[in-house]
N, C-alpha and C positions, 0 to 999 in steps of 0.2 A: 805683436802686441803681447804683453805679459800682465799678470795680475800681481806681480811682486817684483821688487827691485833686486832681489837676490836671485841669481841664476845658479841653479843646482843641477846636478846630474845624479839620477837615481841609480844606485849600485845594488845589484842583486846580492843575495847571501852567498852565492858561489863565486863572487868576484867579477862576474860578467856585467858589462855596462848595458843599461837599457836606455830608452829614449829620454831626453831631457824633459823636465817638467813643462817648459814652454811649448815643446812640440806635442806633448800629451794634451795640453790645454787646447792647442790648435786643432787637434783631432776631435776633441769633445765638442768644439764649437760647431762642427758639421753634423752632429748627431741630433735626432729629434728629441723632444721633451721626454717622451716615454722612456727612451733608452737612458737618458741622463738620470732620471729618477731611479732607475734600476741600478746604475753604476754607483749611486750614493751608498748602496748597501754592501759594496765590495769591502771597504775598509774605512777606518776613521779618517785617514788622511784624504782619501778621495771624497768622503762625505763633507769634510771641511772645505775642500777646494771647490767642489761643485755647488756648495751652498753659499759661497762668499758673495758679497755684493758686487765685487769687481767682475767675477765670472758671469753673474747674472746680467750685468750691464753689457759686457762683451757679446754675450749670446743674443741679447735683444737687438743690438746694433747689427750683428751678422744676419739675423733673421729678416730685419727690415730691409737690408740692402739686397738680399737675394730673392725676396718674395715677388712673384709676378702676378699671380691671380689671388684675389682676396679669399680668405677663409671666413665663413659665416657660421653663426649658430643662432638658434631661435628657441623660445620657450613655449610650452604648451601644457595646459592642465590635464590631469588624468581624467578617466571617465567619471569617477566619483568626486572629482575636485578635492581629493584628499592629499594631493601632492602636485608639485610642478616639475616637469621634466625638461631637461636641456638637451637639444638635439644638434648634431653637427649638420650644417646645411650644405652637404656635398651632393645630395641627390634629391629627387622629387618627392620622396616620402620618408617618414621616420625610419622604418625598417630596423636595421642593426646599427643606426647612427646615433643611438642614445649615448650621450656623454655621461651624465649623472642625473640624479633626482634630488630635488630640494624638498625633503619630506616635511619640513617645517612651514612651507609656504602652501597654504590651502586656499580654496576659493578661486575666483577668477578676476581679481583686481590687482594685477601685478604690472608694474612699470619698471623698466631698466634703462640704463644709459645706452643709447644706440652705438656709441663708440667707447671702447675701453680707455681708461686712463693708465697708460704705460702697462697694459696687460690686465688691469683689475676692472671689474664691472660692479656697479652699484645697483642693487635691486630694492625696490620699494614695495612692500607688501601692505596694501591699504587695509586689508581685512584685520590683521593682527592688532594694531599696526606695528610694523617692525622694519628694520633695514638689514640687508645682507650685502656682504662683499665677497666675491669669489673670483678665482683665476680659472677661466674655462680650459686653459691648456693643462694645468696640473690638477684640476678638479678639486682644489682646496676651497673650502667655504667657511666663513665665519659670520656669526650673527652679532650685530652691534648691541651694546647694552641698551636697556629700555630708556626711552626719552619721554618728555612730558607729552601726555595724550592731548592732542588738539584736533580740531576738525579740519583745519586748512594748513598744509605745510608742503614745502618743496625742498628737495635736497639734491646736492651734487657732490661728485668726488673729484678732488684735485691733488696735485703733487707739489710739495714744497721743495724746490731745488736747493734751497739753502740748508735745510735740516735733513733732507732726504726722507721725509715722512709723508705719508698719505693722510689727507684730511677729508672728512665728510662735513660739509657745511649745510646747515639747515635753517631756512627762513620759515617762520610760522606766525600765525596770529594767536596770541595767548588768550587768557580769560579776560572777561570784561572788567573784572576788579583789579587787573594788573595795572601798575603805574604806567608802564610802557607796553602797549599791547603787541606791537610789531617787534619781534625779537629775532636774534640770530644766535645759534649754538654751533659749536665746532667739536668734532670728535676726531682725535688722532688715533689711527689704527694701532692697536696694541695697548692702549690706555684702558682705564677702568670705567670712565664715565664721560658724559658730555659736559662741556663747559661753555660759558658765554664767550662770544668773540671779544678779543682784546679791546678793540675800539668801539664795540657795540654798534648800534645803528644811529648815526647822528640824526638830529631832528629833520634836517633838510632832505634826508633820503628816506624818511619813513613812508611818505606817500608813494614813492617809487617802489619801495620794497613791498608795500601792500599790493600795489598793482602787479608786481612780478609774481607774487604768490597766486593771485587769482588767475592770471593769464596762464601760468604754468599748469595749474590744475585743470582749467577749462579746456585748453587746447592741447593737453598732453605734450607739453614741451619742457622737459627737464633742462636745467642749466648746462651750458657747454663749457668745457675746460680748454683754454688755449692761452698761450703766452703767459702762463703763471696766474691767470685769472679765471674765476668762474663767472659766466655771463648769463644773465636772465634777460629775455626779451620782454619788453613792456607792451601793454595793450595799445593797439593803434589809436584808440580814442584818446588815451593819455598822451600819446606822442603828438597828436594833432594840435594839442594845446601847448606842448612843450617840445618843440622839434629837437632841441639839444639833449633831451633825455629819452633816448630810444632804447638804450641798453643799460642795465644796472650791472656793474662789475665789482667783484670782490677779490682782493689780493690774497692769495693763499699764504704768502710769506708774511706780509704786514698785517693782514686781517683788517683791512680798511676798504671802504666803499668809494666808488666813483661812477660817474655816468658818461656814456659815449653817445654822440649824436648819430642820427640815422644817415644812410646814403642819400644822395640828392634826388629823391623822388618822394611823392606824397605817400602818406600812410594808406595802405590798402584797406578798403572797406570803410573809409571815412570820406564823406563828401562835404565840401564847404558850400554853404548856401547863406543867402541873406534873409533875415527874418526881422521885420519891424525896424529896419535900419541898422541891424547889427549882423555881423558875420558869425555864423554858428557852424559847429562841426556835427554832422549827423553820421552815426555809425551804421554801416550796412554789413550784415553778416555774409562773409564770403565762404566758399567751400574750403579754400586753403589760401593763406596769404603769405606771411613772412616766417622764416625759420632760421635759427642760428645753427652753424655747423663748423667744425674744425677741419680744415683741409691743409695738409702738409705743415701742421703746426701753427697755422695762422687762423684767426677768426674770420669767418665768412658769413654772408647772409644770403639765403635763398629767397628769391622773389617769384612767386607763382602768378603768372599773367593769364592763366587759362580763362578766368572769369572777369578779367578787367575789361576785355573788349571781345565782341563777337568775331572780329577779324584777326585776333591774336591768340596764339596758343604756344606759349614759350615759357621756359624757366631761365631766370637770370641768377647768376652767382656773383656777388660783389665781395671784394676783398678789402679788409681794413688795413690801410697802409700805416697809419700813425694814430696812437691813442690820444696824444696831446692835442693835435689839430683836428682829429676826427675825420681825416681824409679817407675816402673810399674810391675804389676803382672797379670797373666792370671786368670781371675775369673770364666768365663764360656766358654764352647765350645759347641755349639749347632749343632749337625749333622742333617742337614735338610732331607737328603735322608732316614735316618733311621726312621723318624717319619711321615713326610708328603710328599706326592709325588708331589703335585702341589701348595698348598697354599703358600709356601715360596720359591719354586724353580722357578716358572714361573714369578712372578711379577718383573717389572723392578726395583722397589724401595722397600726396606725393611728397616724399621727404628724401633729403640727401643725408646719408649717415657717415660718409667719410670718403677717403680716396686711397688709391694704391698705386705704387710705382716708385722709381728711383729718381725721377726728374720732377722738381717742384712745379715747374710751369706746365708740364704735360702729364700730370698724374691723372689716372683714370678715375672718374667720379662714380661712386656707388649710390644708386637711387633705389629706394623701396617704395612700394605702393600699398594701398589698403586692400588690393586684390591679392595680396600675399605673393607678390613677385618681386625679385631683386634684379635690377637692370644695371649694366655697366656701360658708362658713356666714355668714349675715347675722344677727347677734344682735338687731337691731331687729325684723325680721320673723320671726325664728326659722325660716328656710328654709335648705335645703341644695340646692346646684346643682352638678352635675358639669360642670366646665369643661375637662377634659382626659382623654382615654383614649389611652394609649400602646399602639400595636400595630405589628407589622411589624419589630421590632428583634430583635437576637440574644439571646434569653432562654432558649435551650434548656438551658443549663447553670446557670441562675441559680436561687437559692432565693428565698423571700419576703423574706429579709433583704436580699439583694443587689438586689432589684427597686426599692428606694427610692433611686433616683438622680435625684431631681428637685430643682431649686433655683430660687429666685427670681432673676429677671434685673432688675437696676436699671440704668437708662440713666444712665451716669456716664462722665466723661472722666478718671477717676483713672488716672494712669500706672502701669504695672507696671515698676518699676525693674529694670534689667538687672544681672546679676552680671558679674564680670570675665571670665567665660568667654564672654559674649555681646557683648563690645565688638568694634569693627571689626578690630583687629589679630589678635585671636584667631580671628575668623571667617575672615580671610584665610589664616592658618596652617592652619586646618581644611580649607579648600578645596584647599590645596596637598598636605596629607598624604593626602587622599582619592585622589590620583592617583599615589601612590608605591607600589611593590610592598610586600607585607606584611612581608617580612623586613627591608626597610630601615626601615619604619615602627617596627618593634619596636626596632631599634637607635637610632632617633631619640628614644626615651624617655629616653636618657641625656643629652640636650642640657640640659634644665632641668626643674625641678619642674612648671612650668606645662604644658609639652609632655607630660610623663608623665601628668599629671592629665587632659589633654585626650584622649590616646590611649587611656587605660584607661576613659574614660567610656563607658557602655553606649550612649548615644545616638550617639557617634562610631563605635563598633564596628558598630552597626546600619546607619548611613549608609554605612560602608565596604563592608559586605557587599552592600547594594543597588546601590552604584555599580559594583562589579566583577562582579556576577552578574545584571545586567538581561537580557542576551541569553540566558542559560541554555544556552550552548553547552558541550559536554563538554570538559573539560580532563584531560589524562592525565599521570601520573608513573609511575615504576617504584620499587618498594619493594625495598630490599636490607638486608643486615645492617648495623647501626649500629656505631659506634666509641665507646669510652670509656663515658660514662654513657648515651648514647642507644642504645636497643634496636634501632631501625631507622633507616635513611637513605633519603632519597627522591632518586633519581638521575635525571638527564636522559637521554633516549634519544640525544640528540646526542653526549654524551660516550661512550656505548657504541658508537656508530657510528664514532667517530674512531679508536678503538683497542680492543684486546682487554680485556675487563673483568678486573679483579683478583679473584682468588678470595676476597680479604678481604671483598668486598661481597656474596658469595653467601649466601643464607639457608641455615642448617643445620637448620631445623625448618619444619614445615608452618605456613603462615600463610594465613588467609582475611581478605579486606578487604571492608568494606561500602561502599556508595555514600555520598557525602557527605550529611550531615544537618545543615543549618543551620551549615555551615562546619567540621564535625568528621567524622572517619572512625574507624571501629572496626576495629582489627586484632586478630584472635583467634588464639591458639595453644592448645595442649592445656591448659596450666595457668593462663594469664593472658589478660586482655583489655586492650588498650591503646587509649585514646581519644586520637587524634592530630589536631593541626592541621598538615597537611603543609607549609603555607606558613611558619609561624613556628617549627616544631619543638616546640611545646607537647605535653606528654604527661601523661596521667592513667592510672594502672595500677589495674586491678580484678582482684583474686584470685578465681579460679573455685573453686566448691565441688564440682565433679564427682567428685573422688576420694573425698570423704567420703560419697557416697551408696551405699547397699547395692545390690549387683548391677550395679556400674558397669562391670565388665570384660566388654564385649560388642564385637562386631566393628563398627568404624566404617565409615561410607560412604567409598568409594574414588573420589573425584573432586576436582577443584580447588576446589570451593566448599563443602566440608565438612571440619571439623576435629574429630578425635576423636569422642566420642559426645555431642555437644551441638549445639544450635542457638542462636545468639546474634544478637540484633537490636539496632539502635540506633534509637531514636525520639526524638521531641521533644514534650513536654507543652506544648501551646499555652496552656493556662490558667495554668500556673505558670511558663512560659517557661524550661524547663530540659531538658537532655538526660537520657534514661533508657536504661539498658542492661537488656535482658530476656534471660534465659537459660532454655533448656529442655534437660533431660537425659532421655534415653530409655534404658530398660532392654532393649528389644527392638525390632527394626525388620525388616520383611519387604522385602528388596531384590529378590526375584524376582517377587512378585505385586503390587507396588505400582503405582499409576497413574503413568505417565510424564508428570507435570505438576508445575508449581510456579508461584509467584506472584512478580511483579516490580512495580516502580514505573516507569512511563514517562510523562513530561510531567505529573507530579504526580497521575496517576490509577492506581488499582489495576488491574493486568492479570494475567490467568491465561495461562500458556503451556502448550500441549499439544504434546508431541513425538511424531512419527511416524517411528521409526527405519527402518522398511521403505521408505517413500517419501522419506525424508530431507527432512522438512518440519517447520516450526514454525508452529503456529497461535496467534496472539496475540489474546486477547479483552480488551476494556475494559469496566469497570463504570461506567456513566453513568446517573445518575438512577434507580438501583436496578435497572437491567437490563444484562445482558451482551450485547455485540455484538462480532462479529468485526471486528478493526481491520486486521490484517496477516496475510499468509501468507508465510513465508520459505522459499525453495527452496534447499536446500543440496547437492543432488546434484551430484557432480562437482567440488566445491570441496575441495581438500586441506586437511587440518587442521580441517575443520568437520563431519566426518562424525558423525552422531548414533549410529552403531554403536559408536564408541570414545571419544566426547567428550560432555560436557555443555555445550551452547551456550546462553549466557544473553544475551538482549537487554538491553543495558546502558543505552542512552539513545537518544533520537531527536533528531537535529540539527534545531533549529527553522528553520534557513535553507533546507534543501533536502529535509527529510523522510527522510533516510537513517538507517538503524538501525545503531547501534553494537553489534557482536556481540563477545562475549568467551568464550574457552574456557579461559583461564588461561595457555595457551601462545601463543595468537594473539589479536589484536584487529583487527577489520576493519569497514569500513563497507559495509552492504548497501543497494543501490539497489533498492527494490521495483519500480520501473517497468522497469528493464533486467535485473533479477535478476542483478546483478553485485556481486561483493565486492572491495573495494579493501583489501588488507592493510596495516595501519598498523604492526603490531608482530608479529614472529615470534621467539620465544625460541630455537628451533633454529638459525635463521640468525644470531642475535646471538652465540650460543656456538659456532657452527660445528659443530653436531651433525648426524649422519646421521639422516634421517627415513625413515619408511616410505612416505611419499607425496611426490609432486613438490611442491617449494616453489613458492610463487606470488609471490615477490619481496617487497621491504620498502620502504615509503615513509612519508613524513610528510605527512598530509593538511593542506591549507590550511584553517585554522580550528580544527583540533584542536591545542591548545597543550600541548606536552610540556616540562615544567620540572622543576626539582629543588629540594630543600630539605634541607640538613644543618645546621639551626639558622641557616644563612646561605644564602640561596637566590640562585642566578644564573639570570637569565631568558634564554631563547634564543628566537629568532624561529622562526615556523612557515613553511610554504610551501616546504619542500625538495622537489626532484624525487625520484622513486623511484630507489633505488640498485640497481646491478647485483648479481647473486647472488654472495655471498661476497667481494665486493670489499673489504670492510672487513678481512677476516681474511687478506689476502694478505701483509701486512707487519706484523710485531709491533713495537710501539713499545718504546723502551728502558725505559719505566716498567713495562710488563708483564713484561719479562725480569727486571727488578729484583725483582719480586714472585714469582720462581720459578714463573712460569706460562708454559708453552709453548703457542703458538697451535695449536689442533687443526685437523686437516684435516677435510674434509667427510665422511670415511669413518669417523670415530670416533663411538661412541655416548656417551650421557650417563653411563652406568655406567663407561666407560673413562676419561672425563675426571675424574669424581668417584668414586674407589673406595668412599667411604662413602655413596654415593647411596642414599637411603631412599624416594624417591618425591616428596619435596618439591621445588618448583621454585626455582632459584637466585634468580630475579627475578620479581616479580609486578606486573602493571599495576594501577593504581588511578585512579579518578576523584576529582577534588578540586574544591573551590570556594575562590576567593581570599577570605580572610577573616582577621580578627584574633580570632576566637572562641576561648574557652578555657572549661574547666570549673573551677568554684571549687575550689581545693585544700583548702578547709575548708568546713564546713557553713555555708550562708548563713543567718544568724540573722534570721528573719522569722516572722511568724504569718499564715498564709493561712486566715482564718476566714470561713466563708460562713453 
């Protein structure tokens, strides 16, 4: 076999003859994928030869003819659900069998085709939502362009034998206002966007397509590609009324629909009964019923009889003989009780994902179970053999439906065609944008549509967050009153140190700020909660319900970290990859006899802080491996502004560089050195405003490494590392700007009530920790279905 009609003999430069090209190709056909990929780098001629479509087809045929045992791979989420890893299923545990990681697929709602389409596998990420296609053998991955966001959709991957193109076909339910709600889109690998199917969905197939969408999502059954068609199994209740419409098929070449009737047996889970003189179909939910599968290139149907009768425990595999007549024949019947007592009888779900072998009639059948086992059935010997047991992966949140994430691995060199977002110029622009401040990146969305599409891509947002927050060092801003449509502004400390602050930037209501959570901060007031990205100015407003609750009028806590009569927290759902606001409203609280303790997060670990106002100490305990251990003791005696008698001192963060603890009282922020028991004050509200304090001030400085910046929809960055300033040096001279704002610089003998006649206890400026990110909360409900 050759890949060219021309027969050549390669002649070396010295005149000596070497092997003919046909013989070299024959040698390459016996090499594994990894070696062939390396040989592509030898020279251009080899790269062209080994990348040609003819050689890839020859290598695929050679591999299929010589394969004896199936190769499997499975997916598993990482511990933090921030990526999905693909493992080679050659042993009982992950170990060193990691193939590659899909960093763009987060959460734990991932579905993939159980059998590859000529070497390529389609992955559906319901969290994003997004689609990916990868070649597990070459580890090449591509992310498909964004499609219309809908709540219910199903997609499959097929191959067009006429044009030699791979196509992803997607059925979905559109919006209610759409003229035709049930729609079909097609994406050809390597193209720029999705397009409607050429023939659309004829009216007579709309109900069947709608039924196929619901059944595919509910029973986790993606379409199966066989004989040039994608096949969707319809709901048994639908089939009971229309026996000739059991399967909806879509031609990859013609892009037209057709229906196929079911094998000669009743629909599982449907019982026909008489009611008031009429025959009715009653649906009964079974553990597992029917399933479509491709075996040896032919469409087959698996029938699970474990729950059909108490005396029967078998699996039947039916083969479709002819599409036009709809004739089926029984190909295999697997008696489970005769071979295995528990491996196939107990699991809730049993599925067939494919076959392996060189004889079509005697191919070994590959069976997976929801107990995370893969079993090989030999129809000639009628034996069952367990070939894979998956252990040691992140299955703590998974149901039996989500455990079936095993697929066949085919050794093939089929290329994964890149989209326009993955070409060289776009990659270069991506690397440049990763190094630009967030506020400037937001403005660069106006350059062109391609840049806007790139910046709003969730993969880029994730990469930007990781690029700027790898060191996890604390960054500080100051929150003030906003202007115009913005409720708050985020001010730089450097600007406040250069001149007296304008009263227009002072807060006139009490505000409590949370720590950053995946790029967003929660700012809470009495009536509203604001989800902010301080870097970009993004804001999402959540109206509180506290006033509607009975008995709401109680005395609130009186310190800097409590607002009104509620407790509000910002969290992140790792499974669904979305921010969550949690509110607690209390009707009564004992401020006299309560334990002086609270919980914080430090270095990503839950910590408990116990205060001792008598000895002026903070005891910080960390929860590790289910046990509490004392981590730090903070000595505050003698430090002005940090007394536990008059303040609530919160450990804010731990600097990973030197281990110093960032303390926050609301009015002061300082770094505590545990080894020297020394506090370096970074921010003092009384000194910034020139207010008389009850204790001796400790000076004001900007710590090298603590970045203090601002954002008012357009953020200016200021460098760190300024030396400590002398006491009240800033307030000796009032700038013209401050005089123009009718604000007179106060001396150090004025109190805050004298400066602000309407002072109610709220602080004019509040320090806040932030993370450099482009994160935002969807302004509308993300249309997706997260079904487990």
